[in-house]
Backbone as CSV, one residue per row, in Angstrom:
resi,resn,N_x,N_y,N_z,CA_x,CA_y,CA_z,C_x,C_y,C_z
1,MET,72.357,77.463,98.613,73.286,76.447,97.880,73.347,74.997,98.666
2,LYS,73.002,75.323,99.902,73.048,73.872,100.628,71.715,73.038,100.184
3,SER,70.614,73.676,99.816,69.561,72.680,99.407,69.794,72.025,98.218
4,ILE,70.708,72.613,97.288,71.100,71.798,95.939,71.901,70.804,96.435
5,PHE,73.022,70.838,97.167,74.021,69.795,97.626,73.364,68.744,98.315
6,PHE,72.295,69.047,99.191,71.676,67.942,99.790,70.435,67.576,99.294
7,PHE,70.134,67.752,98.133,68.953,67.486,97.261,67.472,67.734,97.938
8,ASP,67.605,68.930,98.616,66.338,69.394,99.084,65.583,70.314,97.984
9,ALA,66.285,70.766,97.085,65.771,71.562,96.094,66.020,70.849,94.751
10,MET,65.102,70.820,93.753,65.419,69.934,92.425,65.951,71.020,91.483
11,LEU,67.069,70.632,90.851,67.774,71.634,89.803,67.138,71.152,88.657
12,THR,66.912,69.966,88.443,66.639,69.433,87.106,65.397,70.289,86.225
13,PRO,64.252,70.650,86.939,63.242,71.419,86.183,63.822,72.716,85.560
14,LYS,64.797,73.419,86.301,65.548,74.466,85.607,66.165,74.128,84.341
15,ILE,66.826,72.926,84.370,67.522,72.391,83.216,66.628,72.112,81.990
16,ILE,65.504,71.392,82.504,64.408,71.104,81.399,63.963,72.360,80.779
17,THR,63.833,73.514,81.222,63.449,74.630,80.474,64.511,75.004,79.470
18,LEU,65.734,74.852,79.796,66.867,74.993,78.833,66.914,73.995,77.568
19,VAL,66.652,72.794,78.199,66.629,71.810,76.998,65.570,71.934,76.147
20,TYR,64.311,72.329,76.677,63.165,72.692,75.697,63.620,73.790,74.718
21,TRP,64.196,74.919,75.144,64.414,75.854,74.157,65.589,75.323,73.198
22,LEU,66.471,74.506,73.530,67.383,73.864,72.699,66.787,72.897,71.702
23,LEU,65.916,72.115,72.090,64.872,71.168,71.345,64.266,71.966,70.402
24,LEU,63.657,73.200,70.708,62.915,73.830,69.957,63.733,74.477,68.753
25,ALA,64.847,75.119,69.254,65.784,75.607,67.996,66.325,74.652,67.274
26,VAL,66.444,73.488,67.482,66.914,72.169,66.696,65.710,72.005,65.668
27,ALA,64.537,71.954,66.304,63.217,71.641,65.422,63.059,72.662,64.306
28,VAL,63.253,73.846,64.724,63.079,75.031,63.733,64.123,74.936,62.617
29,PHE,65.442,74.920,63.095,66.571,74.862,62.091,66.309,73.538,61.209
30,SER,66.041,72.476,61.919,65.985,71.004,61.043,64.816,71.378,60.036
31,GLY,63.664,71.823,60.567,62.645,71.927,59.568,62.721,73.031,58.347
32,LEU,63.446,74.148,58.707,63.595,75.025,57.742,64.820,74.481,56.761
33,GLY,65.741,73.719,57.313,66.797,73.206,56.508,66.094,72.098,55.470
34,ALA,65.155,71.393,56.058,64.410,70.441,55.114,63.691,71.204,54.020
35,MET,62.902,72.281,54.349,62.209,73.036,53.523,62.811,73.467,52.380
36,PHE,64.058,74.008,52.644,64.706,74.630,51.530,65.817,74.059,50.974
37,SER,66.057,72.795,51.157,67.021,71.974,50.613,66.462,71.007,49.445
38,ASP,67.275,70.721,48.652,67.041,69.821,47.610,66.910,68.314,48.147
39,TYR,67.723,68.174,49.134,67.834,66.717,49.448,66.889,66.319,50.800
40,GLY,66.324,67.299,51.333,65.611,66.905,52.641,64.118,66.424,52.279
41,GLY,63.680,66.514,51.184,62.202,65.964,50.913,61.008,66.994,50.526
42,GLY,61.539,68.283,50.694,60.585,69.357,50.227,60.039,69.917,51.488
43,PHE,59.045,70.985,50.923,58.566,71.955,51.790,57.492,71.240,52.868
44,LEU,56.741,70.172,52.431,55.827,69.643,53.375,56.437,68.748,54.567
45,VAL,57.411,68.192,54.094,58.437,67.362,55.072,59.061,68.344,55.927
46,GLY,59.622,69.387,55.506,59.894,70.372,56.524,59.154,70.888,57.490
47,LEU,57.835,71.284,56.791,56.846,71.743,57.611,56.449,70.720,58.764
48,GLY,56.504,69.518,58.460,56.053,68.384,59.300,57.101,68.383,60.409
49,ILE,58.418,68.512,59.990,59.471,68.480,61.139,59.488,69.588,62.064
50,LEU,59.141,70.772,61.530,59.027,71.910,62.105,57.817,71.965,63.196
51,ILE,56.651,71.605,62.799,55.570,71.365,63.753,55.616,70.190,64.571
52,GLY,55.979,68.945,64.057,56.141,67.799,65.026,57.114,67.891,65.772
53,GLY,58.227,68.383,65.511,59.416,68.761,66.537,59.052,69.642,67.692
54,ALA,58.351,70.772,67.261,58.146,71.674,68.189,57.081,71.284,69.252
55,VAL,55.935,70.495,68.754,54.928,69.945,69.611,55.626,68.762,70.253
56,GLY,56.412,67.930,69.839,57.017,66.675,70.483,58.003,67.172,71.785
57,ALA,58.636,68.248,71.334,59.531,68.696,72.382,58.830,69.269,73.411
58,ARG,57.697,70.141,73.296,56.904,70.588,74.222,56.262,69.425,75.111
59,ILE,55.559,68.391,74.451,55.096,67.387,75.241,56.021,66.595,76.072
60,TRP,57.119,66.347,75.614,58.301,65.611,76.323,58.610,66.359,77.562
61,CYS,58.974,67.634,77.208,59.393,68.533,78.572,58.182,68.734,79.538
62,GLU,57.139,68.835,78.974,55.888,68.756,79.972,55.680,67.658,80.815
63,LEU,55.847,66.503,80.119,55.642,65.080,80.896,56.941,65.151,82.048
64,LEU,58.096,65.617,81.729,58.930,65.536,82.716,58.700,66.615,83.808
65,ILE,58.266,67.656,83.579,57.833,68.655,84.508,56.807,68.143,85.459
66,VAL,55.890,67.554,84.779,54.812,66.792,85.620,55.252,65.854,86.733
67,LEU,56.335,65.245,86.403,56.804,64.208,87.386,57.372,65.015,88.598
68,PHE,58.159,66.169,88.358,58.634,67.084,89.368,57.638,67.733,90.142
69,LYS,56.665,68.113,89.415,55.461,68.731,90.150,54.742,67.665,91.039
70,ILE,54.689,66.502,90.683,54.123,65.371,91.677,54.925,65.243,92.723
71,HIS,56.270,65.162,92.527,57.193,65.130,93.680,56.865,66.231,94.741
72,GLU,56.906,67.522,94.132,56.658,68.550,95.158,55.471,68.479,95.823
73,ASN,54.408,68.062,95.197,52.941,67.856,95.961,53.138,66.784,97.069
74,LEU,53.905,65.656,96.577,54.022,64.716,97.595,54.776,65.178,98.841
75,GLN,55.911,65.926,98.677,56.570,66.661,99.703,55.792,67.436,100.476
76,LYS,54.842,68.200,100.045,53.886,68.957,101.026,52.888,68.144,101.639
77,ILE,52.607,66.942,100.962,51.659,66.124,101.854,52.485,65.591,102.999
78,ALA,53.637,65.191,102.586,54.259,64.434,103.754,54.570,65.312,104.854
79,GLU,54.970,66.623,104.650,55.314,67.896,105.567,54.177,67.999,106.406
80,LYS,52.846,68.007,105.840,51.628,68.470,106.346,51.260,67.175,107.336
81,ASN,51.453,65.901,106.857,51.160,64.952,107.813,52.264,64.663,108.967
82,ASP,53.423,65.207,108.876,54.527,64.931,109.959,54.074,65.942,111.092
83,GLN,53.293,67.132,110.823,53.043,68.001,111.826,51.944,67.710,112.628
């Protein structure tokens, strides 16, 4: 608990995983809703929302995780140089 309160451990990567699953669920429900509604634009638009939303959510979350991985590696390098 101390590492979280003093920012020694990152909490955000764990939250990003949850955000990814929420975004994926939104993409699936939006895509399915557009596929089977008369107002949404049809099957192909819904399929585009489904695939584009899933891929977009994955790319966005991976880019955020990469930033935290860079931070972890820089911490390791800094600790190694301090010794």
